[in-house]
N, C-alpha and C positions, 0 to 999 in steps of 0.2 A: 503493499499500499503504499502510495506516495505523501511522504509529508509535507503538505503545502505550507507557505509562509505567509504568515500573518505581520506584514512592516509596519503594525501600529507597535509592536509589541516587541522587545528587544530581548531574548532568553539570554543570560549569561551563564555560562559554566562556572563551575567552582572555583577552577584555579584564577580565571580571569577576575570573579568578585574578590576574591581575595586577594589579588596585586592590589586592585582598587582601595578595598580597605584599609591596607597597609600604605599605600600612597598617601589616601586623606588623611590617615593617622598619623603619620610623620609632620604633614604638612599645619594640621591645627595644632598638635604638639608644638612646634616650632612657635605658631603664633602664638598659641598661648603663654608661651613661655617668655617671648619677646615684650607682651604688652604687659603682663601681671607679675612676672619675675617669682613663680611660685610654681613648684612644680605640682602639687593636688590640681591648684586651677588648670594647669596646661593637659595633665592629663585626663580630667575631667571634660574638658574641650575636645580631646582626642577621641572620646567615644561618639561622637556626633559622624564620625568616618563610619560608622555602621549603617547610617543613611543615605551615603554618597554613592554607593550603587545603585540606587532608585532614581539616582538624577542621573547619573552618567548613562544607564539604559536609556534615558529617554532622550539624551544628545546623542549617545548609538544608533538609536531608530529613527532619530530625525536626519542624520548623516545618510543612513541606508537608503531613507525615502528621496533622498536630495540626489542619490547616485540612481539609484533607478528610475527617477524622473528624467535624469541626464540619458541614461542609454535609453529610457522610451523615444525619445528625441529622434534617436540614432533607427530606433525601429520604424516611426514614422515617414524619416527618410526613405527606407528599404520599402515600405510598404506603397508606398507615392510613387516610387520610380516603377515597381511592378505593375503598379494600374497601371500607370501612364502605356507599357510597352503591352498592355492590352490582356494583361493575368487577371481573373477574374479574385475577388477580396479574397476567398480560402486559399486558392493558389498565391496569393500575394503574400501572405504569411508564410508559407512554406519558403519563398524565395526570398523573405526576410530571415527567417531563421538561420539560413544558409548564409548568408551575409553577416549575420552577426556573431556566428561561430567563428568566423576569419578577425571580425573586431574584435570582438572580447575572445580571445581563447581559453583564458581561466575557467577552470570546472565551477568555479564559485557564482560566474559572472550571473544577476538576477534573471535579468532580462531573457538570455539565452533558457535560464530554468523555464521561467514563464509561458516564453512562445513554445518551448517543446513539449509542456502541459497541454497547450493550447491545440496544438497540431495533433497530440495524443489522443486529446477527444474530440475534435473532429474526427479522426480515423475510424471513431464510432459512431458515426455519424448524431452527434450530438452538436447543436447549434452553435455557429459560432459566438452569437450576441450572449448568449447564456456563459460561455467560458469568459469571455469577456467581462460581462458582470460580476462571473466571483472574483477576478481579477482584481477589478477596481473597486471590490469591497475591502478587500486584502490590503490594498496598495495603499487606501487611503489617501489618494493622490487626486486633485480633482481634475488635472489633466487627462486621466488614463478613466475617470469616471464621468467625464465629457465626451471622450471619444467613444466607449463603450454605449454611451445613450445614444449617439448618432447612430452608429451602425445599429441599436435594437430598432429605434424610431424607422430607419429608413428600410428594415427586414418586415417591418410589424405594415408600411405603409405602402410598399411597394416603389419609390423612390428610385431616382437615379442612382444609385448606390454608389457608385465608382467615382460620381461627380463631387457628391456631396462628401464622400470619405476623403478624396484627393484634397478639397478646399477645407474639409475639419482639420485633415493633417499639418495641411501649410500652415493654418492658423494658430495651432497648437504647437506646432515646432516652433513658429516666429515669437509668440507668449515664453515657451521653453529659454531660448535664447537671449531675449531681453531679459529675463530672471538674472541667467547665467553672467552677462555684462554687467548688472548692477552690483551682484556678489564680488565681481571680479575689482570693481570699482571701490567696493564696500572695506577688500580685504586690507588696503592700509591701513586705514582707519580703525579695523578690528585690533590689527597688532598696537598701535599708537594706544586703543583703548585698552590693549591687557598691560602695556608698558606701565601706563600711569595708574591701574591698578595696584601693580607690584611694587611703584616708589615709595609708596608712605611706608610699607613693612620693611623696606631695604634702609630708607632713612632712619625709622626708629630704631631696629638691629644696629646701625653704626652708632648713633646717638648714645644707646644703651651699654653699646662694649667698647664703645674706643671715646665716650664722653667726657671720661674720668669725675664719673658721678655727678655728671650733669643731670640726670633725671632721678638720681635715687630717690627725691622727695615723692616722686610720684606712687612708690611703692613702699611708703613707710606710714600712709594713713590711710583712711578710708575715702576720701576726698579724693587723694590721689587712684583710686581702684578704680574709683567711679567714672572720674574724668578718661580713665584708659578703656573702660568698657564703653563710655562711651565714643570715644574715637574708632573704636573698633564695631560699633553698631554702625556708625556714619559710612564709613568703610564700605560695608558687608553693603548698606542700601545702596551706595552709590555703584556699587557692581551692577546689582540686578536692574539701577533705572538705566546704568547706560549698557548692557545686553538688550532688555527690551526698546532701546531708541535705535540700535543699529540691527534688530530683528525686523528687515524690511521685508515685508510678504508683495508678490504680485499678484 
């Protein structure tokens, strides 16, 4: 039985989950010790690392969906080319599969696995639109869902399937390409954002270990600990806000 991938959920293996927990624990312990100069407080902060795999899994699932969307654009190009050559839609999917096997020779390429499964379902006389709807539901991507809806509507209404699918493929491909160009333009700003988020921690660490006791007063009174906790909260909030600002969806 084929195990289908739900692209909305990323299931970590035990070794991968352990690695993320250890990395997060080290980072949180270091931040806690820098900000509070207190071993129990740093150890308490490091316990938050057990929550990090859930956050990392969401990010990895999002990254996998972005890769699938980019691969789907290449699939649409191949399908459109095959349709232009006079092939039927079902035959165009088979032609696209052959092209994508050359373009993505990796055995774990998502789009190749999905097209193989779609073609296999067509071989047992299952409607193409049903296979596409299943793929769209598991992908969680608007572009794939739109394409599946167009194919399903054309199949039901008896429209000019080749013409409509070609136009839809071109529009979706252009949309994905614009989104990739915007992401490329934001790459530099994202790197700058990450550097700016790290700099306060480096500055505090420098003052803490090379400041000659300049910050000792912050670690000897409740007011000092409150100030450091407030500073840490502001930095965490700025990280979240800057991430939301840079998260531009098309």
